[in-house]
DSSP file (Angstrom, degrees, kcal/mol; ACC not computed):
  #  RESIDUE AA STRUCTURE BP1 BP2  ACC     N-H-->O    O-->H-N    N-H-->O    O-->H-N    TCO  KAPPA ALPHA  PHI   PSI    X-CA   Y-CA   Z-CA
    1    1 A M              0   0    0      0, 0.0     7,-3.5     0, 0.0     8,-0.3   0.000 360.0 360.0 360.0 125.8   53.6 -145.9 -120.3
    2    2 A P        +     0   0    0      0, 0.0     2,-0.3     0, 0.0     5,-0.1   0.648 360.0  10.5 -81.0 -13.3   52.9 -143.4 -117.6
    3    3 A Y  S    S+     0   0    0      3,-0.1     3,-0.4     4,-0.0     5,-0.0  -0.941  89.1  40.4-153.9 172.1   52.7 -140.2 -119.8
    4    4 A G  S >  S-     0   0    0     -2,-0.3     3,-1.9     1,-0.2     0, 0.0  -0.247 103.3 -29.8  84.3-168.3   52.4 -138.8 -123.3
    5    5 A K  T 3  S+     0   0    0      1,-0.3    -1,-0.2    -2,-0.0     0, 0.0   0.783 140.4  44.1 -55.9 -32.2   50.5 -139.9 -126.4
    6    6 A H  T >  S+     0   0    0     -3,-0.4     3,-2.1     3,-0.1    -1,-0.3  -0.013  78.8 155.7-107.3  28.3   50.7 -143.5 -125.3
    7    7 A A  T <   +     0   0    0     -3,-1.9     3,-0.1     1,-0.3    -3,-0.1  -0.313  68.3  23.2 -56.6 133.9   49.8 -143.1 -121.6
    8    8 A G  T 3  S+     0   0    0     -7,-3.5    -1,-0.3     1,-0.3     2,-0.1   0.253  93.8 124.0  92.0 -11.6   48.3 -146.2 -120.2
    9    9 A W    <   -     0   0    0     -3,-2.1    -1,-0.3    -8,-0.3     2,-0.2  -0.487  69.8-107.6 -77.5 150.1   49.9 -148.5 -122.8
   10   10 A L    >   -     0   0    0     -2,-0.1     3,-1.7     1,-0.1     4,-0.4  -0.561  26.2-125.6 -68.2 141.9   52.1 -151.5 -121.8
   11   11 A I  G >  S+     0   0    0      1,-0.3     3,-1.2    -2,-0.2    -1,-0.1   0.861 111.9  59.6 -59.5 -34.3   55.7 -150.7 -122.6
   12   12 A A  G 3  S+     0   0    0      1,-0.2    -1,-0.3    39,-0.0    39,-0.1   0.672 104.1  51.8 -67.7 -16.5   55.8 -153.9 -124.6
   13   13 A D  G <  S+     0   0    0     -3,-1.7    -1,-0.2     2,-0.1    -2,-0.2   0.409  78.8 121.3-100.8   0.8   53.0 -152.6 -126.8
   14   14 A L  S <  S-     0   0    0     -3,-1.2     2,-0.0    -4,-0.4    -3,-0.0  -0.392  71.1-105.0 -66.2 140.9   54.5 -149.3 -127.8
   15   15 A P    >>  -     0   0    0      0, 0.0     4,-1.8     0, 0.0     3,-0.7  -0.346  22.8-119.5 -68.9 147.1   55.0 -148.8 -131.5
   16   16 A G  H 3> S+     0   0    0      1,-0.2     4,-2.7     2,-0.2     5,-0.2   0.868 110.9  55.6 -53.1 -45.2   58.5 -149.1 -133.0
   17   17 A P  H 3> S+     0   0    0      0, 0.0     4,-1.8     0, 0.0    -1,-0.2   0.855 107.0  51.2 -61.3 -32.6   58.6 -145.5 -134.3
   18   18 A Y  H <> S+     0   0    0     -3,-0.7     4,-1.8     2,-0.2    -2,-0.2   0.913 111.6  46.7 -68.1 -42.6   57.9 -144.2 -130.9
   19   19 A L  H  X S+     0   0    0     -4,-1.8     4,-2.0     1,-0.2    -1,-0.2   0.886 110.7  52.9 -65.0 -38.9   60.7 -146.2 -129.4
   20   20 A A  H  X S+     0   0    0     -4,-2.7     4,-2.0     2,-0.2    -1,-0.2   0.861 104.8  56.1 -64.9 -35.4   63.0 -145.1 -132.2
   21   21 A W  H  X S+     0   0    0     -4,-1.8     4,-2.9     1,-0.2     5,-0.3   0.930 107.7  47.9 -61.5 -45.0   62.2 -141.5 -131.4
   22   22 A F  H  X S+     0   0    0     -4,-1.8     4,-2.9     1,-0.2    -2,-0.2   0.900 108.6  54.9 -61.1 -40.1   63.3 -142.1 -127.8
   23   23 A A  H  < S+     0   0    0     -4,-2.0    -1,-0.2     1,-0.2    -2,-0.2   0.882 114.7  40.0 -62.2 -37.3   66.5 -143.7 -129.1
   24   24 A R  H  < S+     0   0    0     -4,-2.0    -2,-0.2     1,-0.1    -1,-0.2   0.899 125.0  35.4 -75.7 -42.4   67.2 -140.6 -131.2
   25   25 A E  H  < S-     0   0    0     -4,-2.9    -2,-0.2    -5,-0.2    -3,-0.2   0.678 121.4 -91.3 -89.9 -19.9   66.2 -138.0 -128.6
   26   26 A G     <  -     0   0    0     -4,-2.9    -1,-0.1    -5,-0.3    -3,-0.1   0.103  32.6-101.7 113.9 132.8   67.3 -139.8 -125.4
   27   27 A F        -     0   0    0     -4,-0.2     6,-0.1     1,-0.1     7,-0.1  -0.519  44.5-102.1 -79.7 150.2   65.6 -142.1 -123.0
   28   28 A P        -     0   0    0      0, 0.0    -1,-0.1     0, 0.0     8,-0.1  -0.238  44.5 -94.0 -66.0 163.3   64.3 -140.8 -119.7
   29   29 A E  S  > S+     0   0    0      4,-0.1     4,-0.7     3,-0.1     3,-0.4  -0.298  82.4  17.3 -71.1 160.1   66.4 -141.4 -116.6
   30   30 A G  H  > S-     0   0    0      1,-0.2     4,-1.9     2,-0.2     5,-0.1  -0.229 114.8 -27.3  82.5-162.9   65.7 -144.3 -114.2
   31   31 A E  H  > S+     0   0    0      1,-0.2     4,-2.7     2,-0.2     5,-0.2   0.853 131.4  57.0 -61.8 -39.0   63.8 -147.6 -114.6
   32   32 A L  H  > S+     0   0    0     -3,-0.4     4,-2.6     1,-0.2    -1,-0.2   0.933 108.1  47.4 -60.0 -45.8   61.5 -146.2 -117.3
   33   33 A G  H  X S+     0   0    0     -4,-0.7     4,-2.4     1,-0.2    -1,-0.2   0.892 111.2  51.4 -61.9 -40.6   64.3 -145.3 -119.5
   34   34 A T  H  X S+     0   0    0     -4,-1.9     4,-2.3     2,-0.2    -1,-0.2   0.920 111.9  46.5 -62.4 -44.3   66.0 -148.6 -119.0
   35   35 A L  H  X S+     0   0    0     -4,-2.7     4,-2.6     2,-0.2    -2,-0.2   0.894 112.3  49.9 -67.0 -39.9   62.8 -150.5 -120.0
   36   36 A L  H  X S+     0   0    0     -4,-2.6     4,-2.3    -5,-0.2    -2,-0.2   0.910 111.3  49.3 -64.6 -41.2   62.2 -148.3 -123.0
   37   37 A A  H  X S+     0   0    0     -4,-2.4     4,-2.1     2,-0.2    -2,-0.2   0.909 112.0  48.4 -63.7 -42.1   65.8 -148.9 -124.2
   38   38 A L  H  X S+     0   0    0     -4,-2.3     4,-2.4     2,-0.2    -2,-0.2   0.924 111.5  49.3 -63.2 -44.3   65.4 -152.6 -123.7
   39   39 A M  H  X S+     0   0    0     -4,-2.6     4,-2.8     1,-0.2     5,-0.2   0.869 108.3  54.4 -64.9 -35.4   62.0 -152.6 -125.6
   40   40 A H  H  X S+     0   0    0     -4,-2.3     4,-3.3     2,-0.2     5,-0.2   0.929 109.0  47.8 -62.0 -44.6   63.7 -150.6 -128.4
   41   41 A E  H  X S+     0   0    0     -4,-2.1     4,-1.9     2,-0.2    -2,-0.2   0.922 112.8  48.4 -61.9 -44.1   66.4 -153.2 -128.7
   42   42 A I  H  <>S+     0   0    0     -4,-2.4     5,-2.9     2,-0.2     6,-0.3   0.939 117.2  41.9 -61.1 -47.5   63.8 -156.0 -128.8
   43   43 A D  H ><5S+     0   0    0     -4,-2.8     3,-1.7     1,-0.2    -2,-0.2   0.936 113.2  52.0 -65.9 -47.7   61.7 -154.2 -131.4
   44   44 A H  H 3<5S+     0   0    0     -4,-3.3    -1,-0.2     1,-0.3    -2,-0.2   0.832 112.9  45.4 -60.4 -34.2   64.6 -153.1 -133.5
   45   45 A N  T 3<5S-     0   0    0     -4,-1.9    -1,-0.3    -5,-0.2    -2,-0.2   0.309 113.4-115.1 -95.4   9.3   66.0 -156.6 -133.7
   46   46 A G  T < 5S+     0   0    0     -3,-1.7     3,-0.3    -4,-0.1    -3,-0.2   0.843  74.4 131.8  66.3  34.8   62.7 -158.3 -134.4
   47   47 A L    > < +     0   0    0     -5,-2.9     3,-2.3    -6,-0.2     4,-0.3   0.078  18.3 123.8-107.2  23.2   62.6 -160.2 -131.2
   48   48 A G  G >   +     0   0    0     -6,-0.3     3,-1.8     1,-0.3     4,-0.3   0.759  63.2  70.8 -56.6 -27.6   59.0 -159.4 -130.1
   49   49 A E  G >  S+     0   0    0     -3,-0.3     3,-1.1     1,-0.3    -1,-0.3   0.717  81.3  74.3 -64.7 -18.9   58.2 -163.0 -129.9
   50   50 A L  G <  S+     0   0    0     -3,-2.3     4,-0.3     1,-0.2    -1,-0.3   0.767  92.5  55.9 -62.6 -23.2   60.4 -163.2 -126.8
   51   51 A L  G X> S+     0   0    0     -3,-1.8     4,-1.1    -4,-0.3     3,-0.8   0.630  82.1  88.2 -84.8 -14.2   57.6 -161.4 -124.9
   52   52 A T  H X> S+     0   0    0     -3,-1.1     3,-1.0    -4,-0.3     4,-0.7   0.900  86.2  50.2 -54.6 -48.3   54.9 -163.9 -125.7
   53   53 A P  H 34 S+     0   0    0      0, 0.0     3,-0.5     0, 0.0    -1,-0.3   0.810 107.8  55.7 -62.6 -26.4   55.5 -166.2 -122.7
   54   54 A L  H <4 S+     0   0    0     -3,-0.8    -2,-0.2    -4,-0.3    -3,-0.1   0.733  99.3  60.8 -76.6 -21.8   55.4 -163.2 -120.4
   55   55 A R  H << S-     0   0    0     -4,-1.1    -1,-0.2    -3,-1.0    -3,-0.1   0.695  99.8-142.3 -79.0 -18.9   52.0 -162.2 -121.6
   56   56 A G     <  -     0   0    0     -4,-0.7     2,-0.3    -3,-0.5    -1,-0.2  -0.257  45.0 -25.9  83.2-176.4   50.4 -165.4 -120.5
   57   57 A K        -     0   0    0     -3,-0.1     2,-0.5    -4,-0.1    -5,-0.0  -0.561  61.4-142.5 -76.5 129.4   47.7 -167.4 -122.2
   58   58 A V        -     0   0    0     -2,-0.3    -2,-0.1     2,-0.0    -1,-0.0  -0.813  12.4-156.6 -94.5 126.0   45.5 -165.3 -124.5
   59   59 A T              0   0    0     -2,-0.5    -2,-0.0     1,-0.1     0, 0.0  -0.862 360.0 360.0-104.1 137.7   41.8 -166.2 -124.5
   60   60 A P              0   0    0      0, 0.0    -1,-0.1     0, 0.0    -2,-0.0   0.497 360.0 360.0 -68.4 360.0   39.6 -165.3 -127.4
């Protein structure tokens, strides 16, 4: 996330309530807005596990 309270966070790691706020107030224009809207849909529908393969192997 490039700005705001969650600046520096991966979009995939943003909390659901923050994504829901964007859904209510409006997503920003451009690619960032598209990605936030997509992440909101993934989060809202409980599909977060779809992102696991994209994160790569996690080492302890």
